Each structure stands twice: as structure tokens, then as C-alpha cells.
C-alpha positions in Angstrom: 59.1 21.3 27.8 61.4 18.5 26.6 58.9 15.8 27.6 56.2 17.5 25.6 58.4 17.8 22.5 59.4 14.1 22.8 55.7 13.1 23.0 54.9 15.2 19.9 57.8 13.5 18.0 56.7 10.0 19.0 53.2 10.7 17.9 54.4 11.8 14.5 56.6 8.8 14.2 53.6 6.6 14.9 51.7 8.3 12.1 54.5 7.7 9.7 54.6 4.0 10.7 50.8 3.7 10.1 51.2 5.2 6.6 53.9 2.8 5.7 52.1 -0.1 7.3 48.9 0.5 5.3 50.8 0.4 2.0 52.7 -2.6 3.0 49.6 -4.5 4.1 47.9 -3.8 0.8 51.1 -4.6 -1.1 51.2 -1.3 -2.9 53.1 1.9 -3.2 52.0 4.9 -1.2 49.6 7.2 -2.9 50.6 10.8 -3.8 48.6 12.1 -0.9 50.2 9.6 1.5 53.7 10.4 0.3 53.1 14.1 0.8 51.8 13.5 4.3 54.8 11.2 5.0 57.2 13.9 3.9 55.5 16.6 5.9 55.6 14.4 9.0 59.3 13.6 8.4 60.1 17.3 8.1 58.2 18.0 11.4 60.1 15.2 13.2 63.5 16.6 12.1 62.5 20.1 13.3 61.4 18.6 16.7 64.7 16.7 16.9 66.6 20.0 16.5 64.4 21.7 19.1 64.8 18.8 21.6 68.6 18.8 21.3 68.7 22.6 21.8 66.5 22.3 24.9 68.6 19.5 26.3 71.8 21.5 25.7 70.3 24.5 27.5 69.1 22.3 30.4 72.5 20.7 30.7 74.2 24.0 30.8 71.9 25.3 33.4 72.2 22.1 35.5 76.0 22.1 35.1 76.1 18.8 33.3 78.2 20.3 30.5 79.6 23.6 31.8 81.8 24.1 34.8 81.7 27.8 34.2 77.9 27.8 34.6 78.3 26.1 38.0 80.4 29.0 39.2 77.8 31.5 38.0 74.9 29.7 39.8 74.5 29.9 43.5 74.6 26.7 45.6 70.8 27.1 46.2 70.0 27.3 42.5 72.1 24.3 41.7 70.6 22.3 44.5 67.0 23.4 43.7 67.4 22.4 40.0 69.0 19.1 40.9 66.1 18.4 43.3 63.6 19.2 40.6 65.4 17.0 38.2 65.6 14.2 40.7 61.8 14.4 41.3 61.2 14.2 37.5 64.0 11.6 37.1 65.3 13.7 34.2 69.0 13.2 34.8 71.3 10.5 36.3 74.0 12.9 37.5 72.9 14.1 40.9 76.2 14.9 42.5 74.8 18.1 44.0 72.4 16.1 46.2 73.3 14.7 49.5 72.5 11.0 49.8 72.1 8.8 52.9 72.6 5.1 53.2 68.9 4.5 52.6 68.8 6.6 49.5 67.2 9.7 51.1 67.8 12.9 49.2 68.4 15.8 51.6 68.6 19.2 49.8 69.7 21.7 52.4 68.5 24.8 50.5 65.0 23.2 50.0 64.8 22.5 53.7 65.8 26.1 54.4 63.1 27.4 52.1 60.5 25.1 53.8 61.4 26.5 57.2 61.4 30.1 55.9 57.9 29.5 54.5 56.8 28.0 57.9 58.1 31.2 59.6 56.1 33.4 57.2 52.8 31.6 57.5 52.8 30.3 61.1 50.8 32.0 63.8 53.3 31.4 66.6 56.5 29.9 65.2 57.6 33.2 63.8 57.3 34.9 67.2 58.9 32.2 69.4 62.5 32.1 70.4 64.3 29.4 68.3 67.5 27.5 68.7 69.0 25.1 66.2 71.1 22.6 68.1 71.4 18.9 68.9 71.4 17.4 72.4 69.6 18.6 75.5 69.1 22.3 76.0 68.5 23.4 79.6 67.1 26.8 80.5 67.1 28.4 84.0 63.7 29.8 84.6 63.3 32.6 87.2 60.0 32.4 89.2 59.1 35.4 91.3 55.4 34.6 91.8 56.0 33.5 95.4 58.7 36.0 96.4 60.7 38.6 94.4 63.7 40.7 94.9 62.7 44.1 96.2 64.3 47.5 97.0 63.0 49.3 100.1 64.1 51.8 102.7 66.5 50.5 105.3 67.6 51.6 108.8 71.3 52.0 109.5 72.8 49.2 111.6 69.7 47.0 111.0 70.1 43.8 109.1 68.3 43.5 105.8 65.8 40.7 105.1 67.0 38.6 102.1 64.5 38.0 99.4 65.0 36.2 96.2 62.9 34.6 93.5 63.2 30.9 92.9 65.2 29.4 90.0 63.9 26.3 88.3 65.0 24.7 85.0 63.4 23.5 81.8 65.0 21.0 79.5 64.3 20.8 75.8 65.2 17.6 74.0 63.7 16.5 70.7 60.7 14.7 69.4 60.6 13.3 65.8 57.7 14.3 63.6 57.1 13.7 59.9 54.8 14.9 57.1 54.0 13.0 53.9 52.8 14.5 50.7 52.0 12.7 47.5 52.7 14.4 44.2 50.8 13.3 41.1 53.0 11.9 38.4 50.9 14.0 35.9 52.3 17.1 37.7 55.8 15.6 37.8 55.7 15.0 34.1 54.5 18.5 33.3 57.6 20.5 32.7 55.7 23.8 32.9 54.6 23.0 36.5 56.8 24.5 39.3 57.3 21.3 41.1 59.8 22.5 43.7 57.6 25.3 44.9 54.7 22.9 45.1 56.7 20.5 47.3 58.0 23.4 49.4 54.5 24.8 50.0 52.9 21.4 50.8 55.7 20.5 53.3 55.6 24.0 54.8 51.8 23.9 55.3 52.0 20.5 57.0 54.9 21.5 59.3 53.2 24.8 60.0 50.0 23.0 61.1 52.1 20.8 63.3 54.0 23.7 65.0 51.0 25.9 65.4 49.1 23.1 67.2 52.1 21.9 69.3 53.4 25.4 70.2 49.9 26.4 71.3 48.2 23.3 72.7 51.1 20.8 73.0 50.9 17.1 73.5 51.3 15.3 76.9 54.8 13.9 77.1 55.9 15.6 73.9 56.1 19.3 73.0 54.7 21.9 75.5 52.6 24.8 74.2 51.8 28.3 75.3 48.5 27.2 76.8 50.4 25.5 79.6 51.0 28.9 81.1 49.9 29.1 84.8 49.7 32.9 84.5 45.9 33.0 83.9 42.7 34.9 84.3 39.6 32.7 85.0 36.4 33.9 83.3 33.1 34.1 85.3 31.2 32.2 82.6 31.7 29.0 80.6 30.9 30.4 77.2 30.8 34.2 77.5 33.6 36.8 77.8 33.4 40.3 79.1 35.5 43.3 78.2 36.7 43.6 81.8 38.0 40.1 81.7 40.0 40.9 78.6 41.5 44.0 80.3 42.4 41.9 83.3 44.1 39.3 81.0 46.1 41.9 79.3 47.3 43.3 82.6 48.6 39.8 83.5 51.5 40.6 81.3 53.8 43.3 82.7 54.3 46.5 80.9 57.9 45.8 79.9 56.7 42.8 77.9 53.7 44.5 76.2 55.6 45.9 73.2 55.4 42.8 71.0 52.3 41.2 72.6 49.4 39.8 70.5 46.1 38.0 71.1 45.6 34.4 69.7 42.2 32.9 69.7 39.9 30.5 67.6 37.8 32.2 64.9 34.6 31.2 66.8 36.0 32.9 69.9 36.9 36.0 67.8 33.3 36.2 66.6 32.2 36.5 70.2 34.9 39.0 71.1 34.3 41.1 68.0 30.7 41.8 69.1 31.7 43.2 72.5 31.0 46.9 73.0 31.9 49.5 75.5 29.4 51.7 77.5 28.9 54.0 74.5 28.1 51.2 72.1 31.6 51.2 70.4 33.1 47.9 69.4 36.2 46.9 71.5 37.7 45.3 68.3 38.7 47.9 65.7 40.2 47.6 62.3 43.6 49.3 62.0 43.6 51.2 58.7 47.4 51.6 58.8 48.0 47.9 58.8 45.6 46.7 56.2 42.5 46.4 58.4 44.3 44.2 60.9 41.9 43.7 63.8 43.1 45.2 67.1 41.9 44.6 70.6 42.9 47.0 73.4 45.6 48.3 71.1 47.1 44.9 70.2 46.8 42.7 67.1 44.6 39.6 67.0 45.8 36.4 65.4 43.3 33.6 64.6 44.2 30.0 64.9 41.9 27.0 64.5 44.1 25.0 66.8 42.9 27.1 69.8 40.1 25.7 71.9 36.7 27.2 71.5 34.5 28.6 74.3 33.7 25.7 76.6 33.7 24.9 80.3 37.3 25.0 81.6 38.8 25.7 78.2 41.8 28.0 77.7 40.1 30.1 75.0 42.5 33.0 74.6 46.3 33.4 75.0 47.9 36.8 75.2 51.5 38.0 75.4 54.9 38.2 73.9 55.5 34.7 72.4 59.3 35.0 72.5 58.6 33.7 76.0 58.1 30.3 74.3 61.3 28.6 73.1 61.5 26.1 70.3 64.5 23.9 69.9 65.0 22.4 66.4 67.3 19.4 67.1 67.3 18.3 63.4 66.8 20.5 60.4 64.0 19.5 58.1 65.2 16.8 55.7 63.5 15.4 52.7 63.1 11.8 51.5 61.7 11.1 48.0 59.9 7.8 47.5 59.5 7.1 43.8 58.8 3.3 44.0 56.6 2.9 47.1 53.6 4.6 45.6 54.1 3.6 42.0 50.7 1.7 42.0 49.0 5.0 42.8 50.8 6.9 40.0 52.3 9.3 42.6 55.6 10.2 44.1 55.9 10.4 47.9 57.8 13.2 49.6 58.5 12.9 53.3 59.7 15.8 55.4 61.2 15.0 58.8 61.8 17.4 61.7 63.0 16.9 65.3 61.9 19.6 67.8 60.8 20.4 71.3 59.1 23.5 72.9 58.3 24.9 76.3 57.6 28.2 78.0 60.9 29.6 79.3 59.7 33.1 80.3 56.4 32.5 81.9 55.9 36.2 82.8 55.5 37.0 79.1 52.4 34.8 78.4 48.9 34.7 80.0 45.8 32.7 79.2 42.0 33.3 79.7 40.5 30.1 81.1 36.7 29.7 81.0 34.8 28.8 84.2 34.7 25.2 85.1 
């Protein structure tokens, strides 16, 4: 708003200069029409000056430049958000509410919190995984009862019992650094009516969501490990076709006590194949749940679509099913933001970098199962 008013004022001042310049060049007095126009422009400039000062006063009060009482009324998040907005626009010099690092990075904690909350809302798997925010190495004991498990059975008096016990292994979560860069047009930055903070939050959240969805599902060798690494699997009979019986078998790979929060995750192309499956009476296996806004359900469980999942192909792990709290994500470093105002000046944009340090792995393998296509 203020920038627009200043631009209007400057335009009118230029018009006034042109009127005076024309008369001066021709060595004459201004005509009656020119004088009337000049007076009208002068009146409009004065009115704009009053409005600009009022806007600046209101802004300063809101940003706590002039009023300590206002600071007490605003929450820390509001102060930080508005300071971040002002920093992006370079509207004020007083940025005491921003945390600065030695290299000039601006790290607004509330903005980082909003980004991760948005990631949680829009991510396929991040919202369902078990999450820890801590630095250093995080070690989980993992109980494996696939080879032998503790059992209870009838015993004969004075006869020694046979000891049985599952095997404990451990999984360590460290941290791998990842970053996302978005460029914001200076035309948007200079538009005071544009919600710049929400734009940055959404762009960062979308980039980080894409990263987490891919890594927490597929993973990267030597980096984060995803749900598709599960060894609890059902192998399909075909390379590019799925049967209803195979889906039932896959679901039963997850024990009953872990079924409550289980979901299916698959690629949209795989869903197209699954959605066309019918039972012996010609009824589709996938149904739309009218109570949850037509959310597709398969064998009583919701279906989530994710383009990071492999499509149907020989040896591909095409569907993952289960309770994804069995996947643990460790956030070693909260998202922090760096604003680069000079680096991309020749592109007429501002660079915004979001950094995150994380690791992931399956810590409860009995909760997650995958359908692997025939080799």
C-alpha cells in the first residue's frame, strides 16, 4: 500500500516538474489552464503525503517500531512474521525480532514452524510417521520375531521349558542435510497487497513435502531409508498385473493389532489398475466412502496416491500398505530460512533457501508391508 502511494506521489511530482519546465523553456508564465492543473496536482500530492504518513504510522505501530505496548499485545509469531515480511520487502531497517547468523542468514522460528505444519498437512507419509526432533545420533532397538518368537504353550511339571526369544537388532538415525531454493519475483515483493509470507511458506512446504514423500517412501542409498525397504512383502504372480487375492494377502501381512491406522499408498497409474478390479459378482473392490468425502477405500482402508511410488513393472515395489508410524523420522535441525537479496539481483528476484537435516528408517517392520511385482 505505501509503495503504491509513493509511486502515485512521484508521478504527480513529475507532472508538476514538466509543467514548470515547459514554461521555463519557453521563457513565459504558466497559462491559466497550466496553473489550474499545477494547483490540482499540488493538492493531490499534499493529500498523498498525509495518507502516506498515516500508513507509515499504522505500520510502525503494528511492527512495534514506535509502540512498546503494541509489542505486548502481539504474539511472538505475529511479530516475527511481520518482521520477516518487512525484511523480504526491505521496508524497515529495525529487524531486532529476527535471529541473525554470522553469514547474515535470517532464521524466523515461527515461519519454520508454519512450514513444517504445512508439510504435515499436505504430505502423504510425513504426517503418519513417528517423528523426533533432536540432534545427535538416535538409536532404536528393533525386535525381530520373523525367525523365532516368544510363545506360550502347555508345559509338563518337572520338565524343563525350551527358551524362545526373538532377536533384537538396532537402527541408528543420524542426519542428512537437504535444501530447497525458491525465487520470488521482485514484482511480487514490491506488491504490498500480495501475501508474501504465505507464498514463501507454501513454496518451501511444497518443496520439502516432495522431498520427504520421496525419501520416506523410496529413500536414497546411503541417505534416508524409506518404507519400500520393508522385507515384509508379498510377491505378485505377474509383472504388470495385480489380483484381488494378492491385495488380500498383502493386507494380511500386517497383523490385526496394527490394522487400525493402516492405509494403502500407490502411484496414480497403479490405482487406475486397482480401481478396475472386480469381485465374482462384478462389484468393484475400490469403493468411494460417502462419509469421508468420497475418499476411495480398498478392503476397508483408505487409499493415498503418491507419484513418488514406482509404477507397475518387473520387480517394482508397486504398493505399500500398513501403519506408517512404523517409519521413524528424526529431524536433526529445524527448518531454517536464508534470504538472498543480492545474489539474484540480475534476475530481478529474491532467493529464499530452506534448510532441513533429517534421517528416516523403518523401526517397527511388522507394521509395514509391500507388494513386489514378479521379476
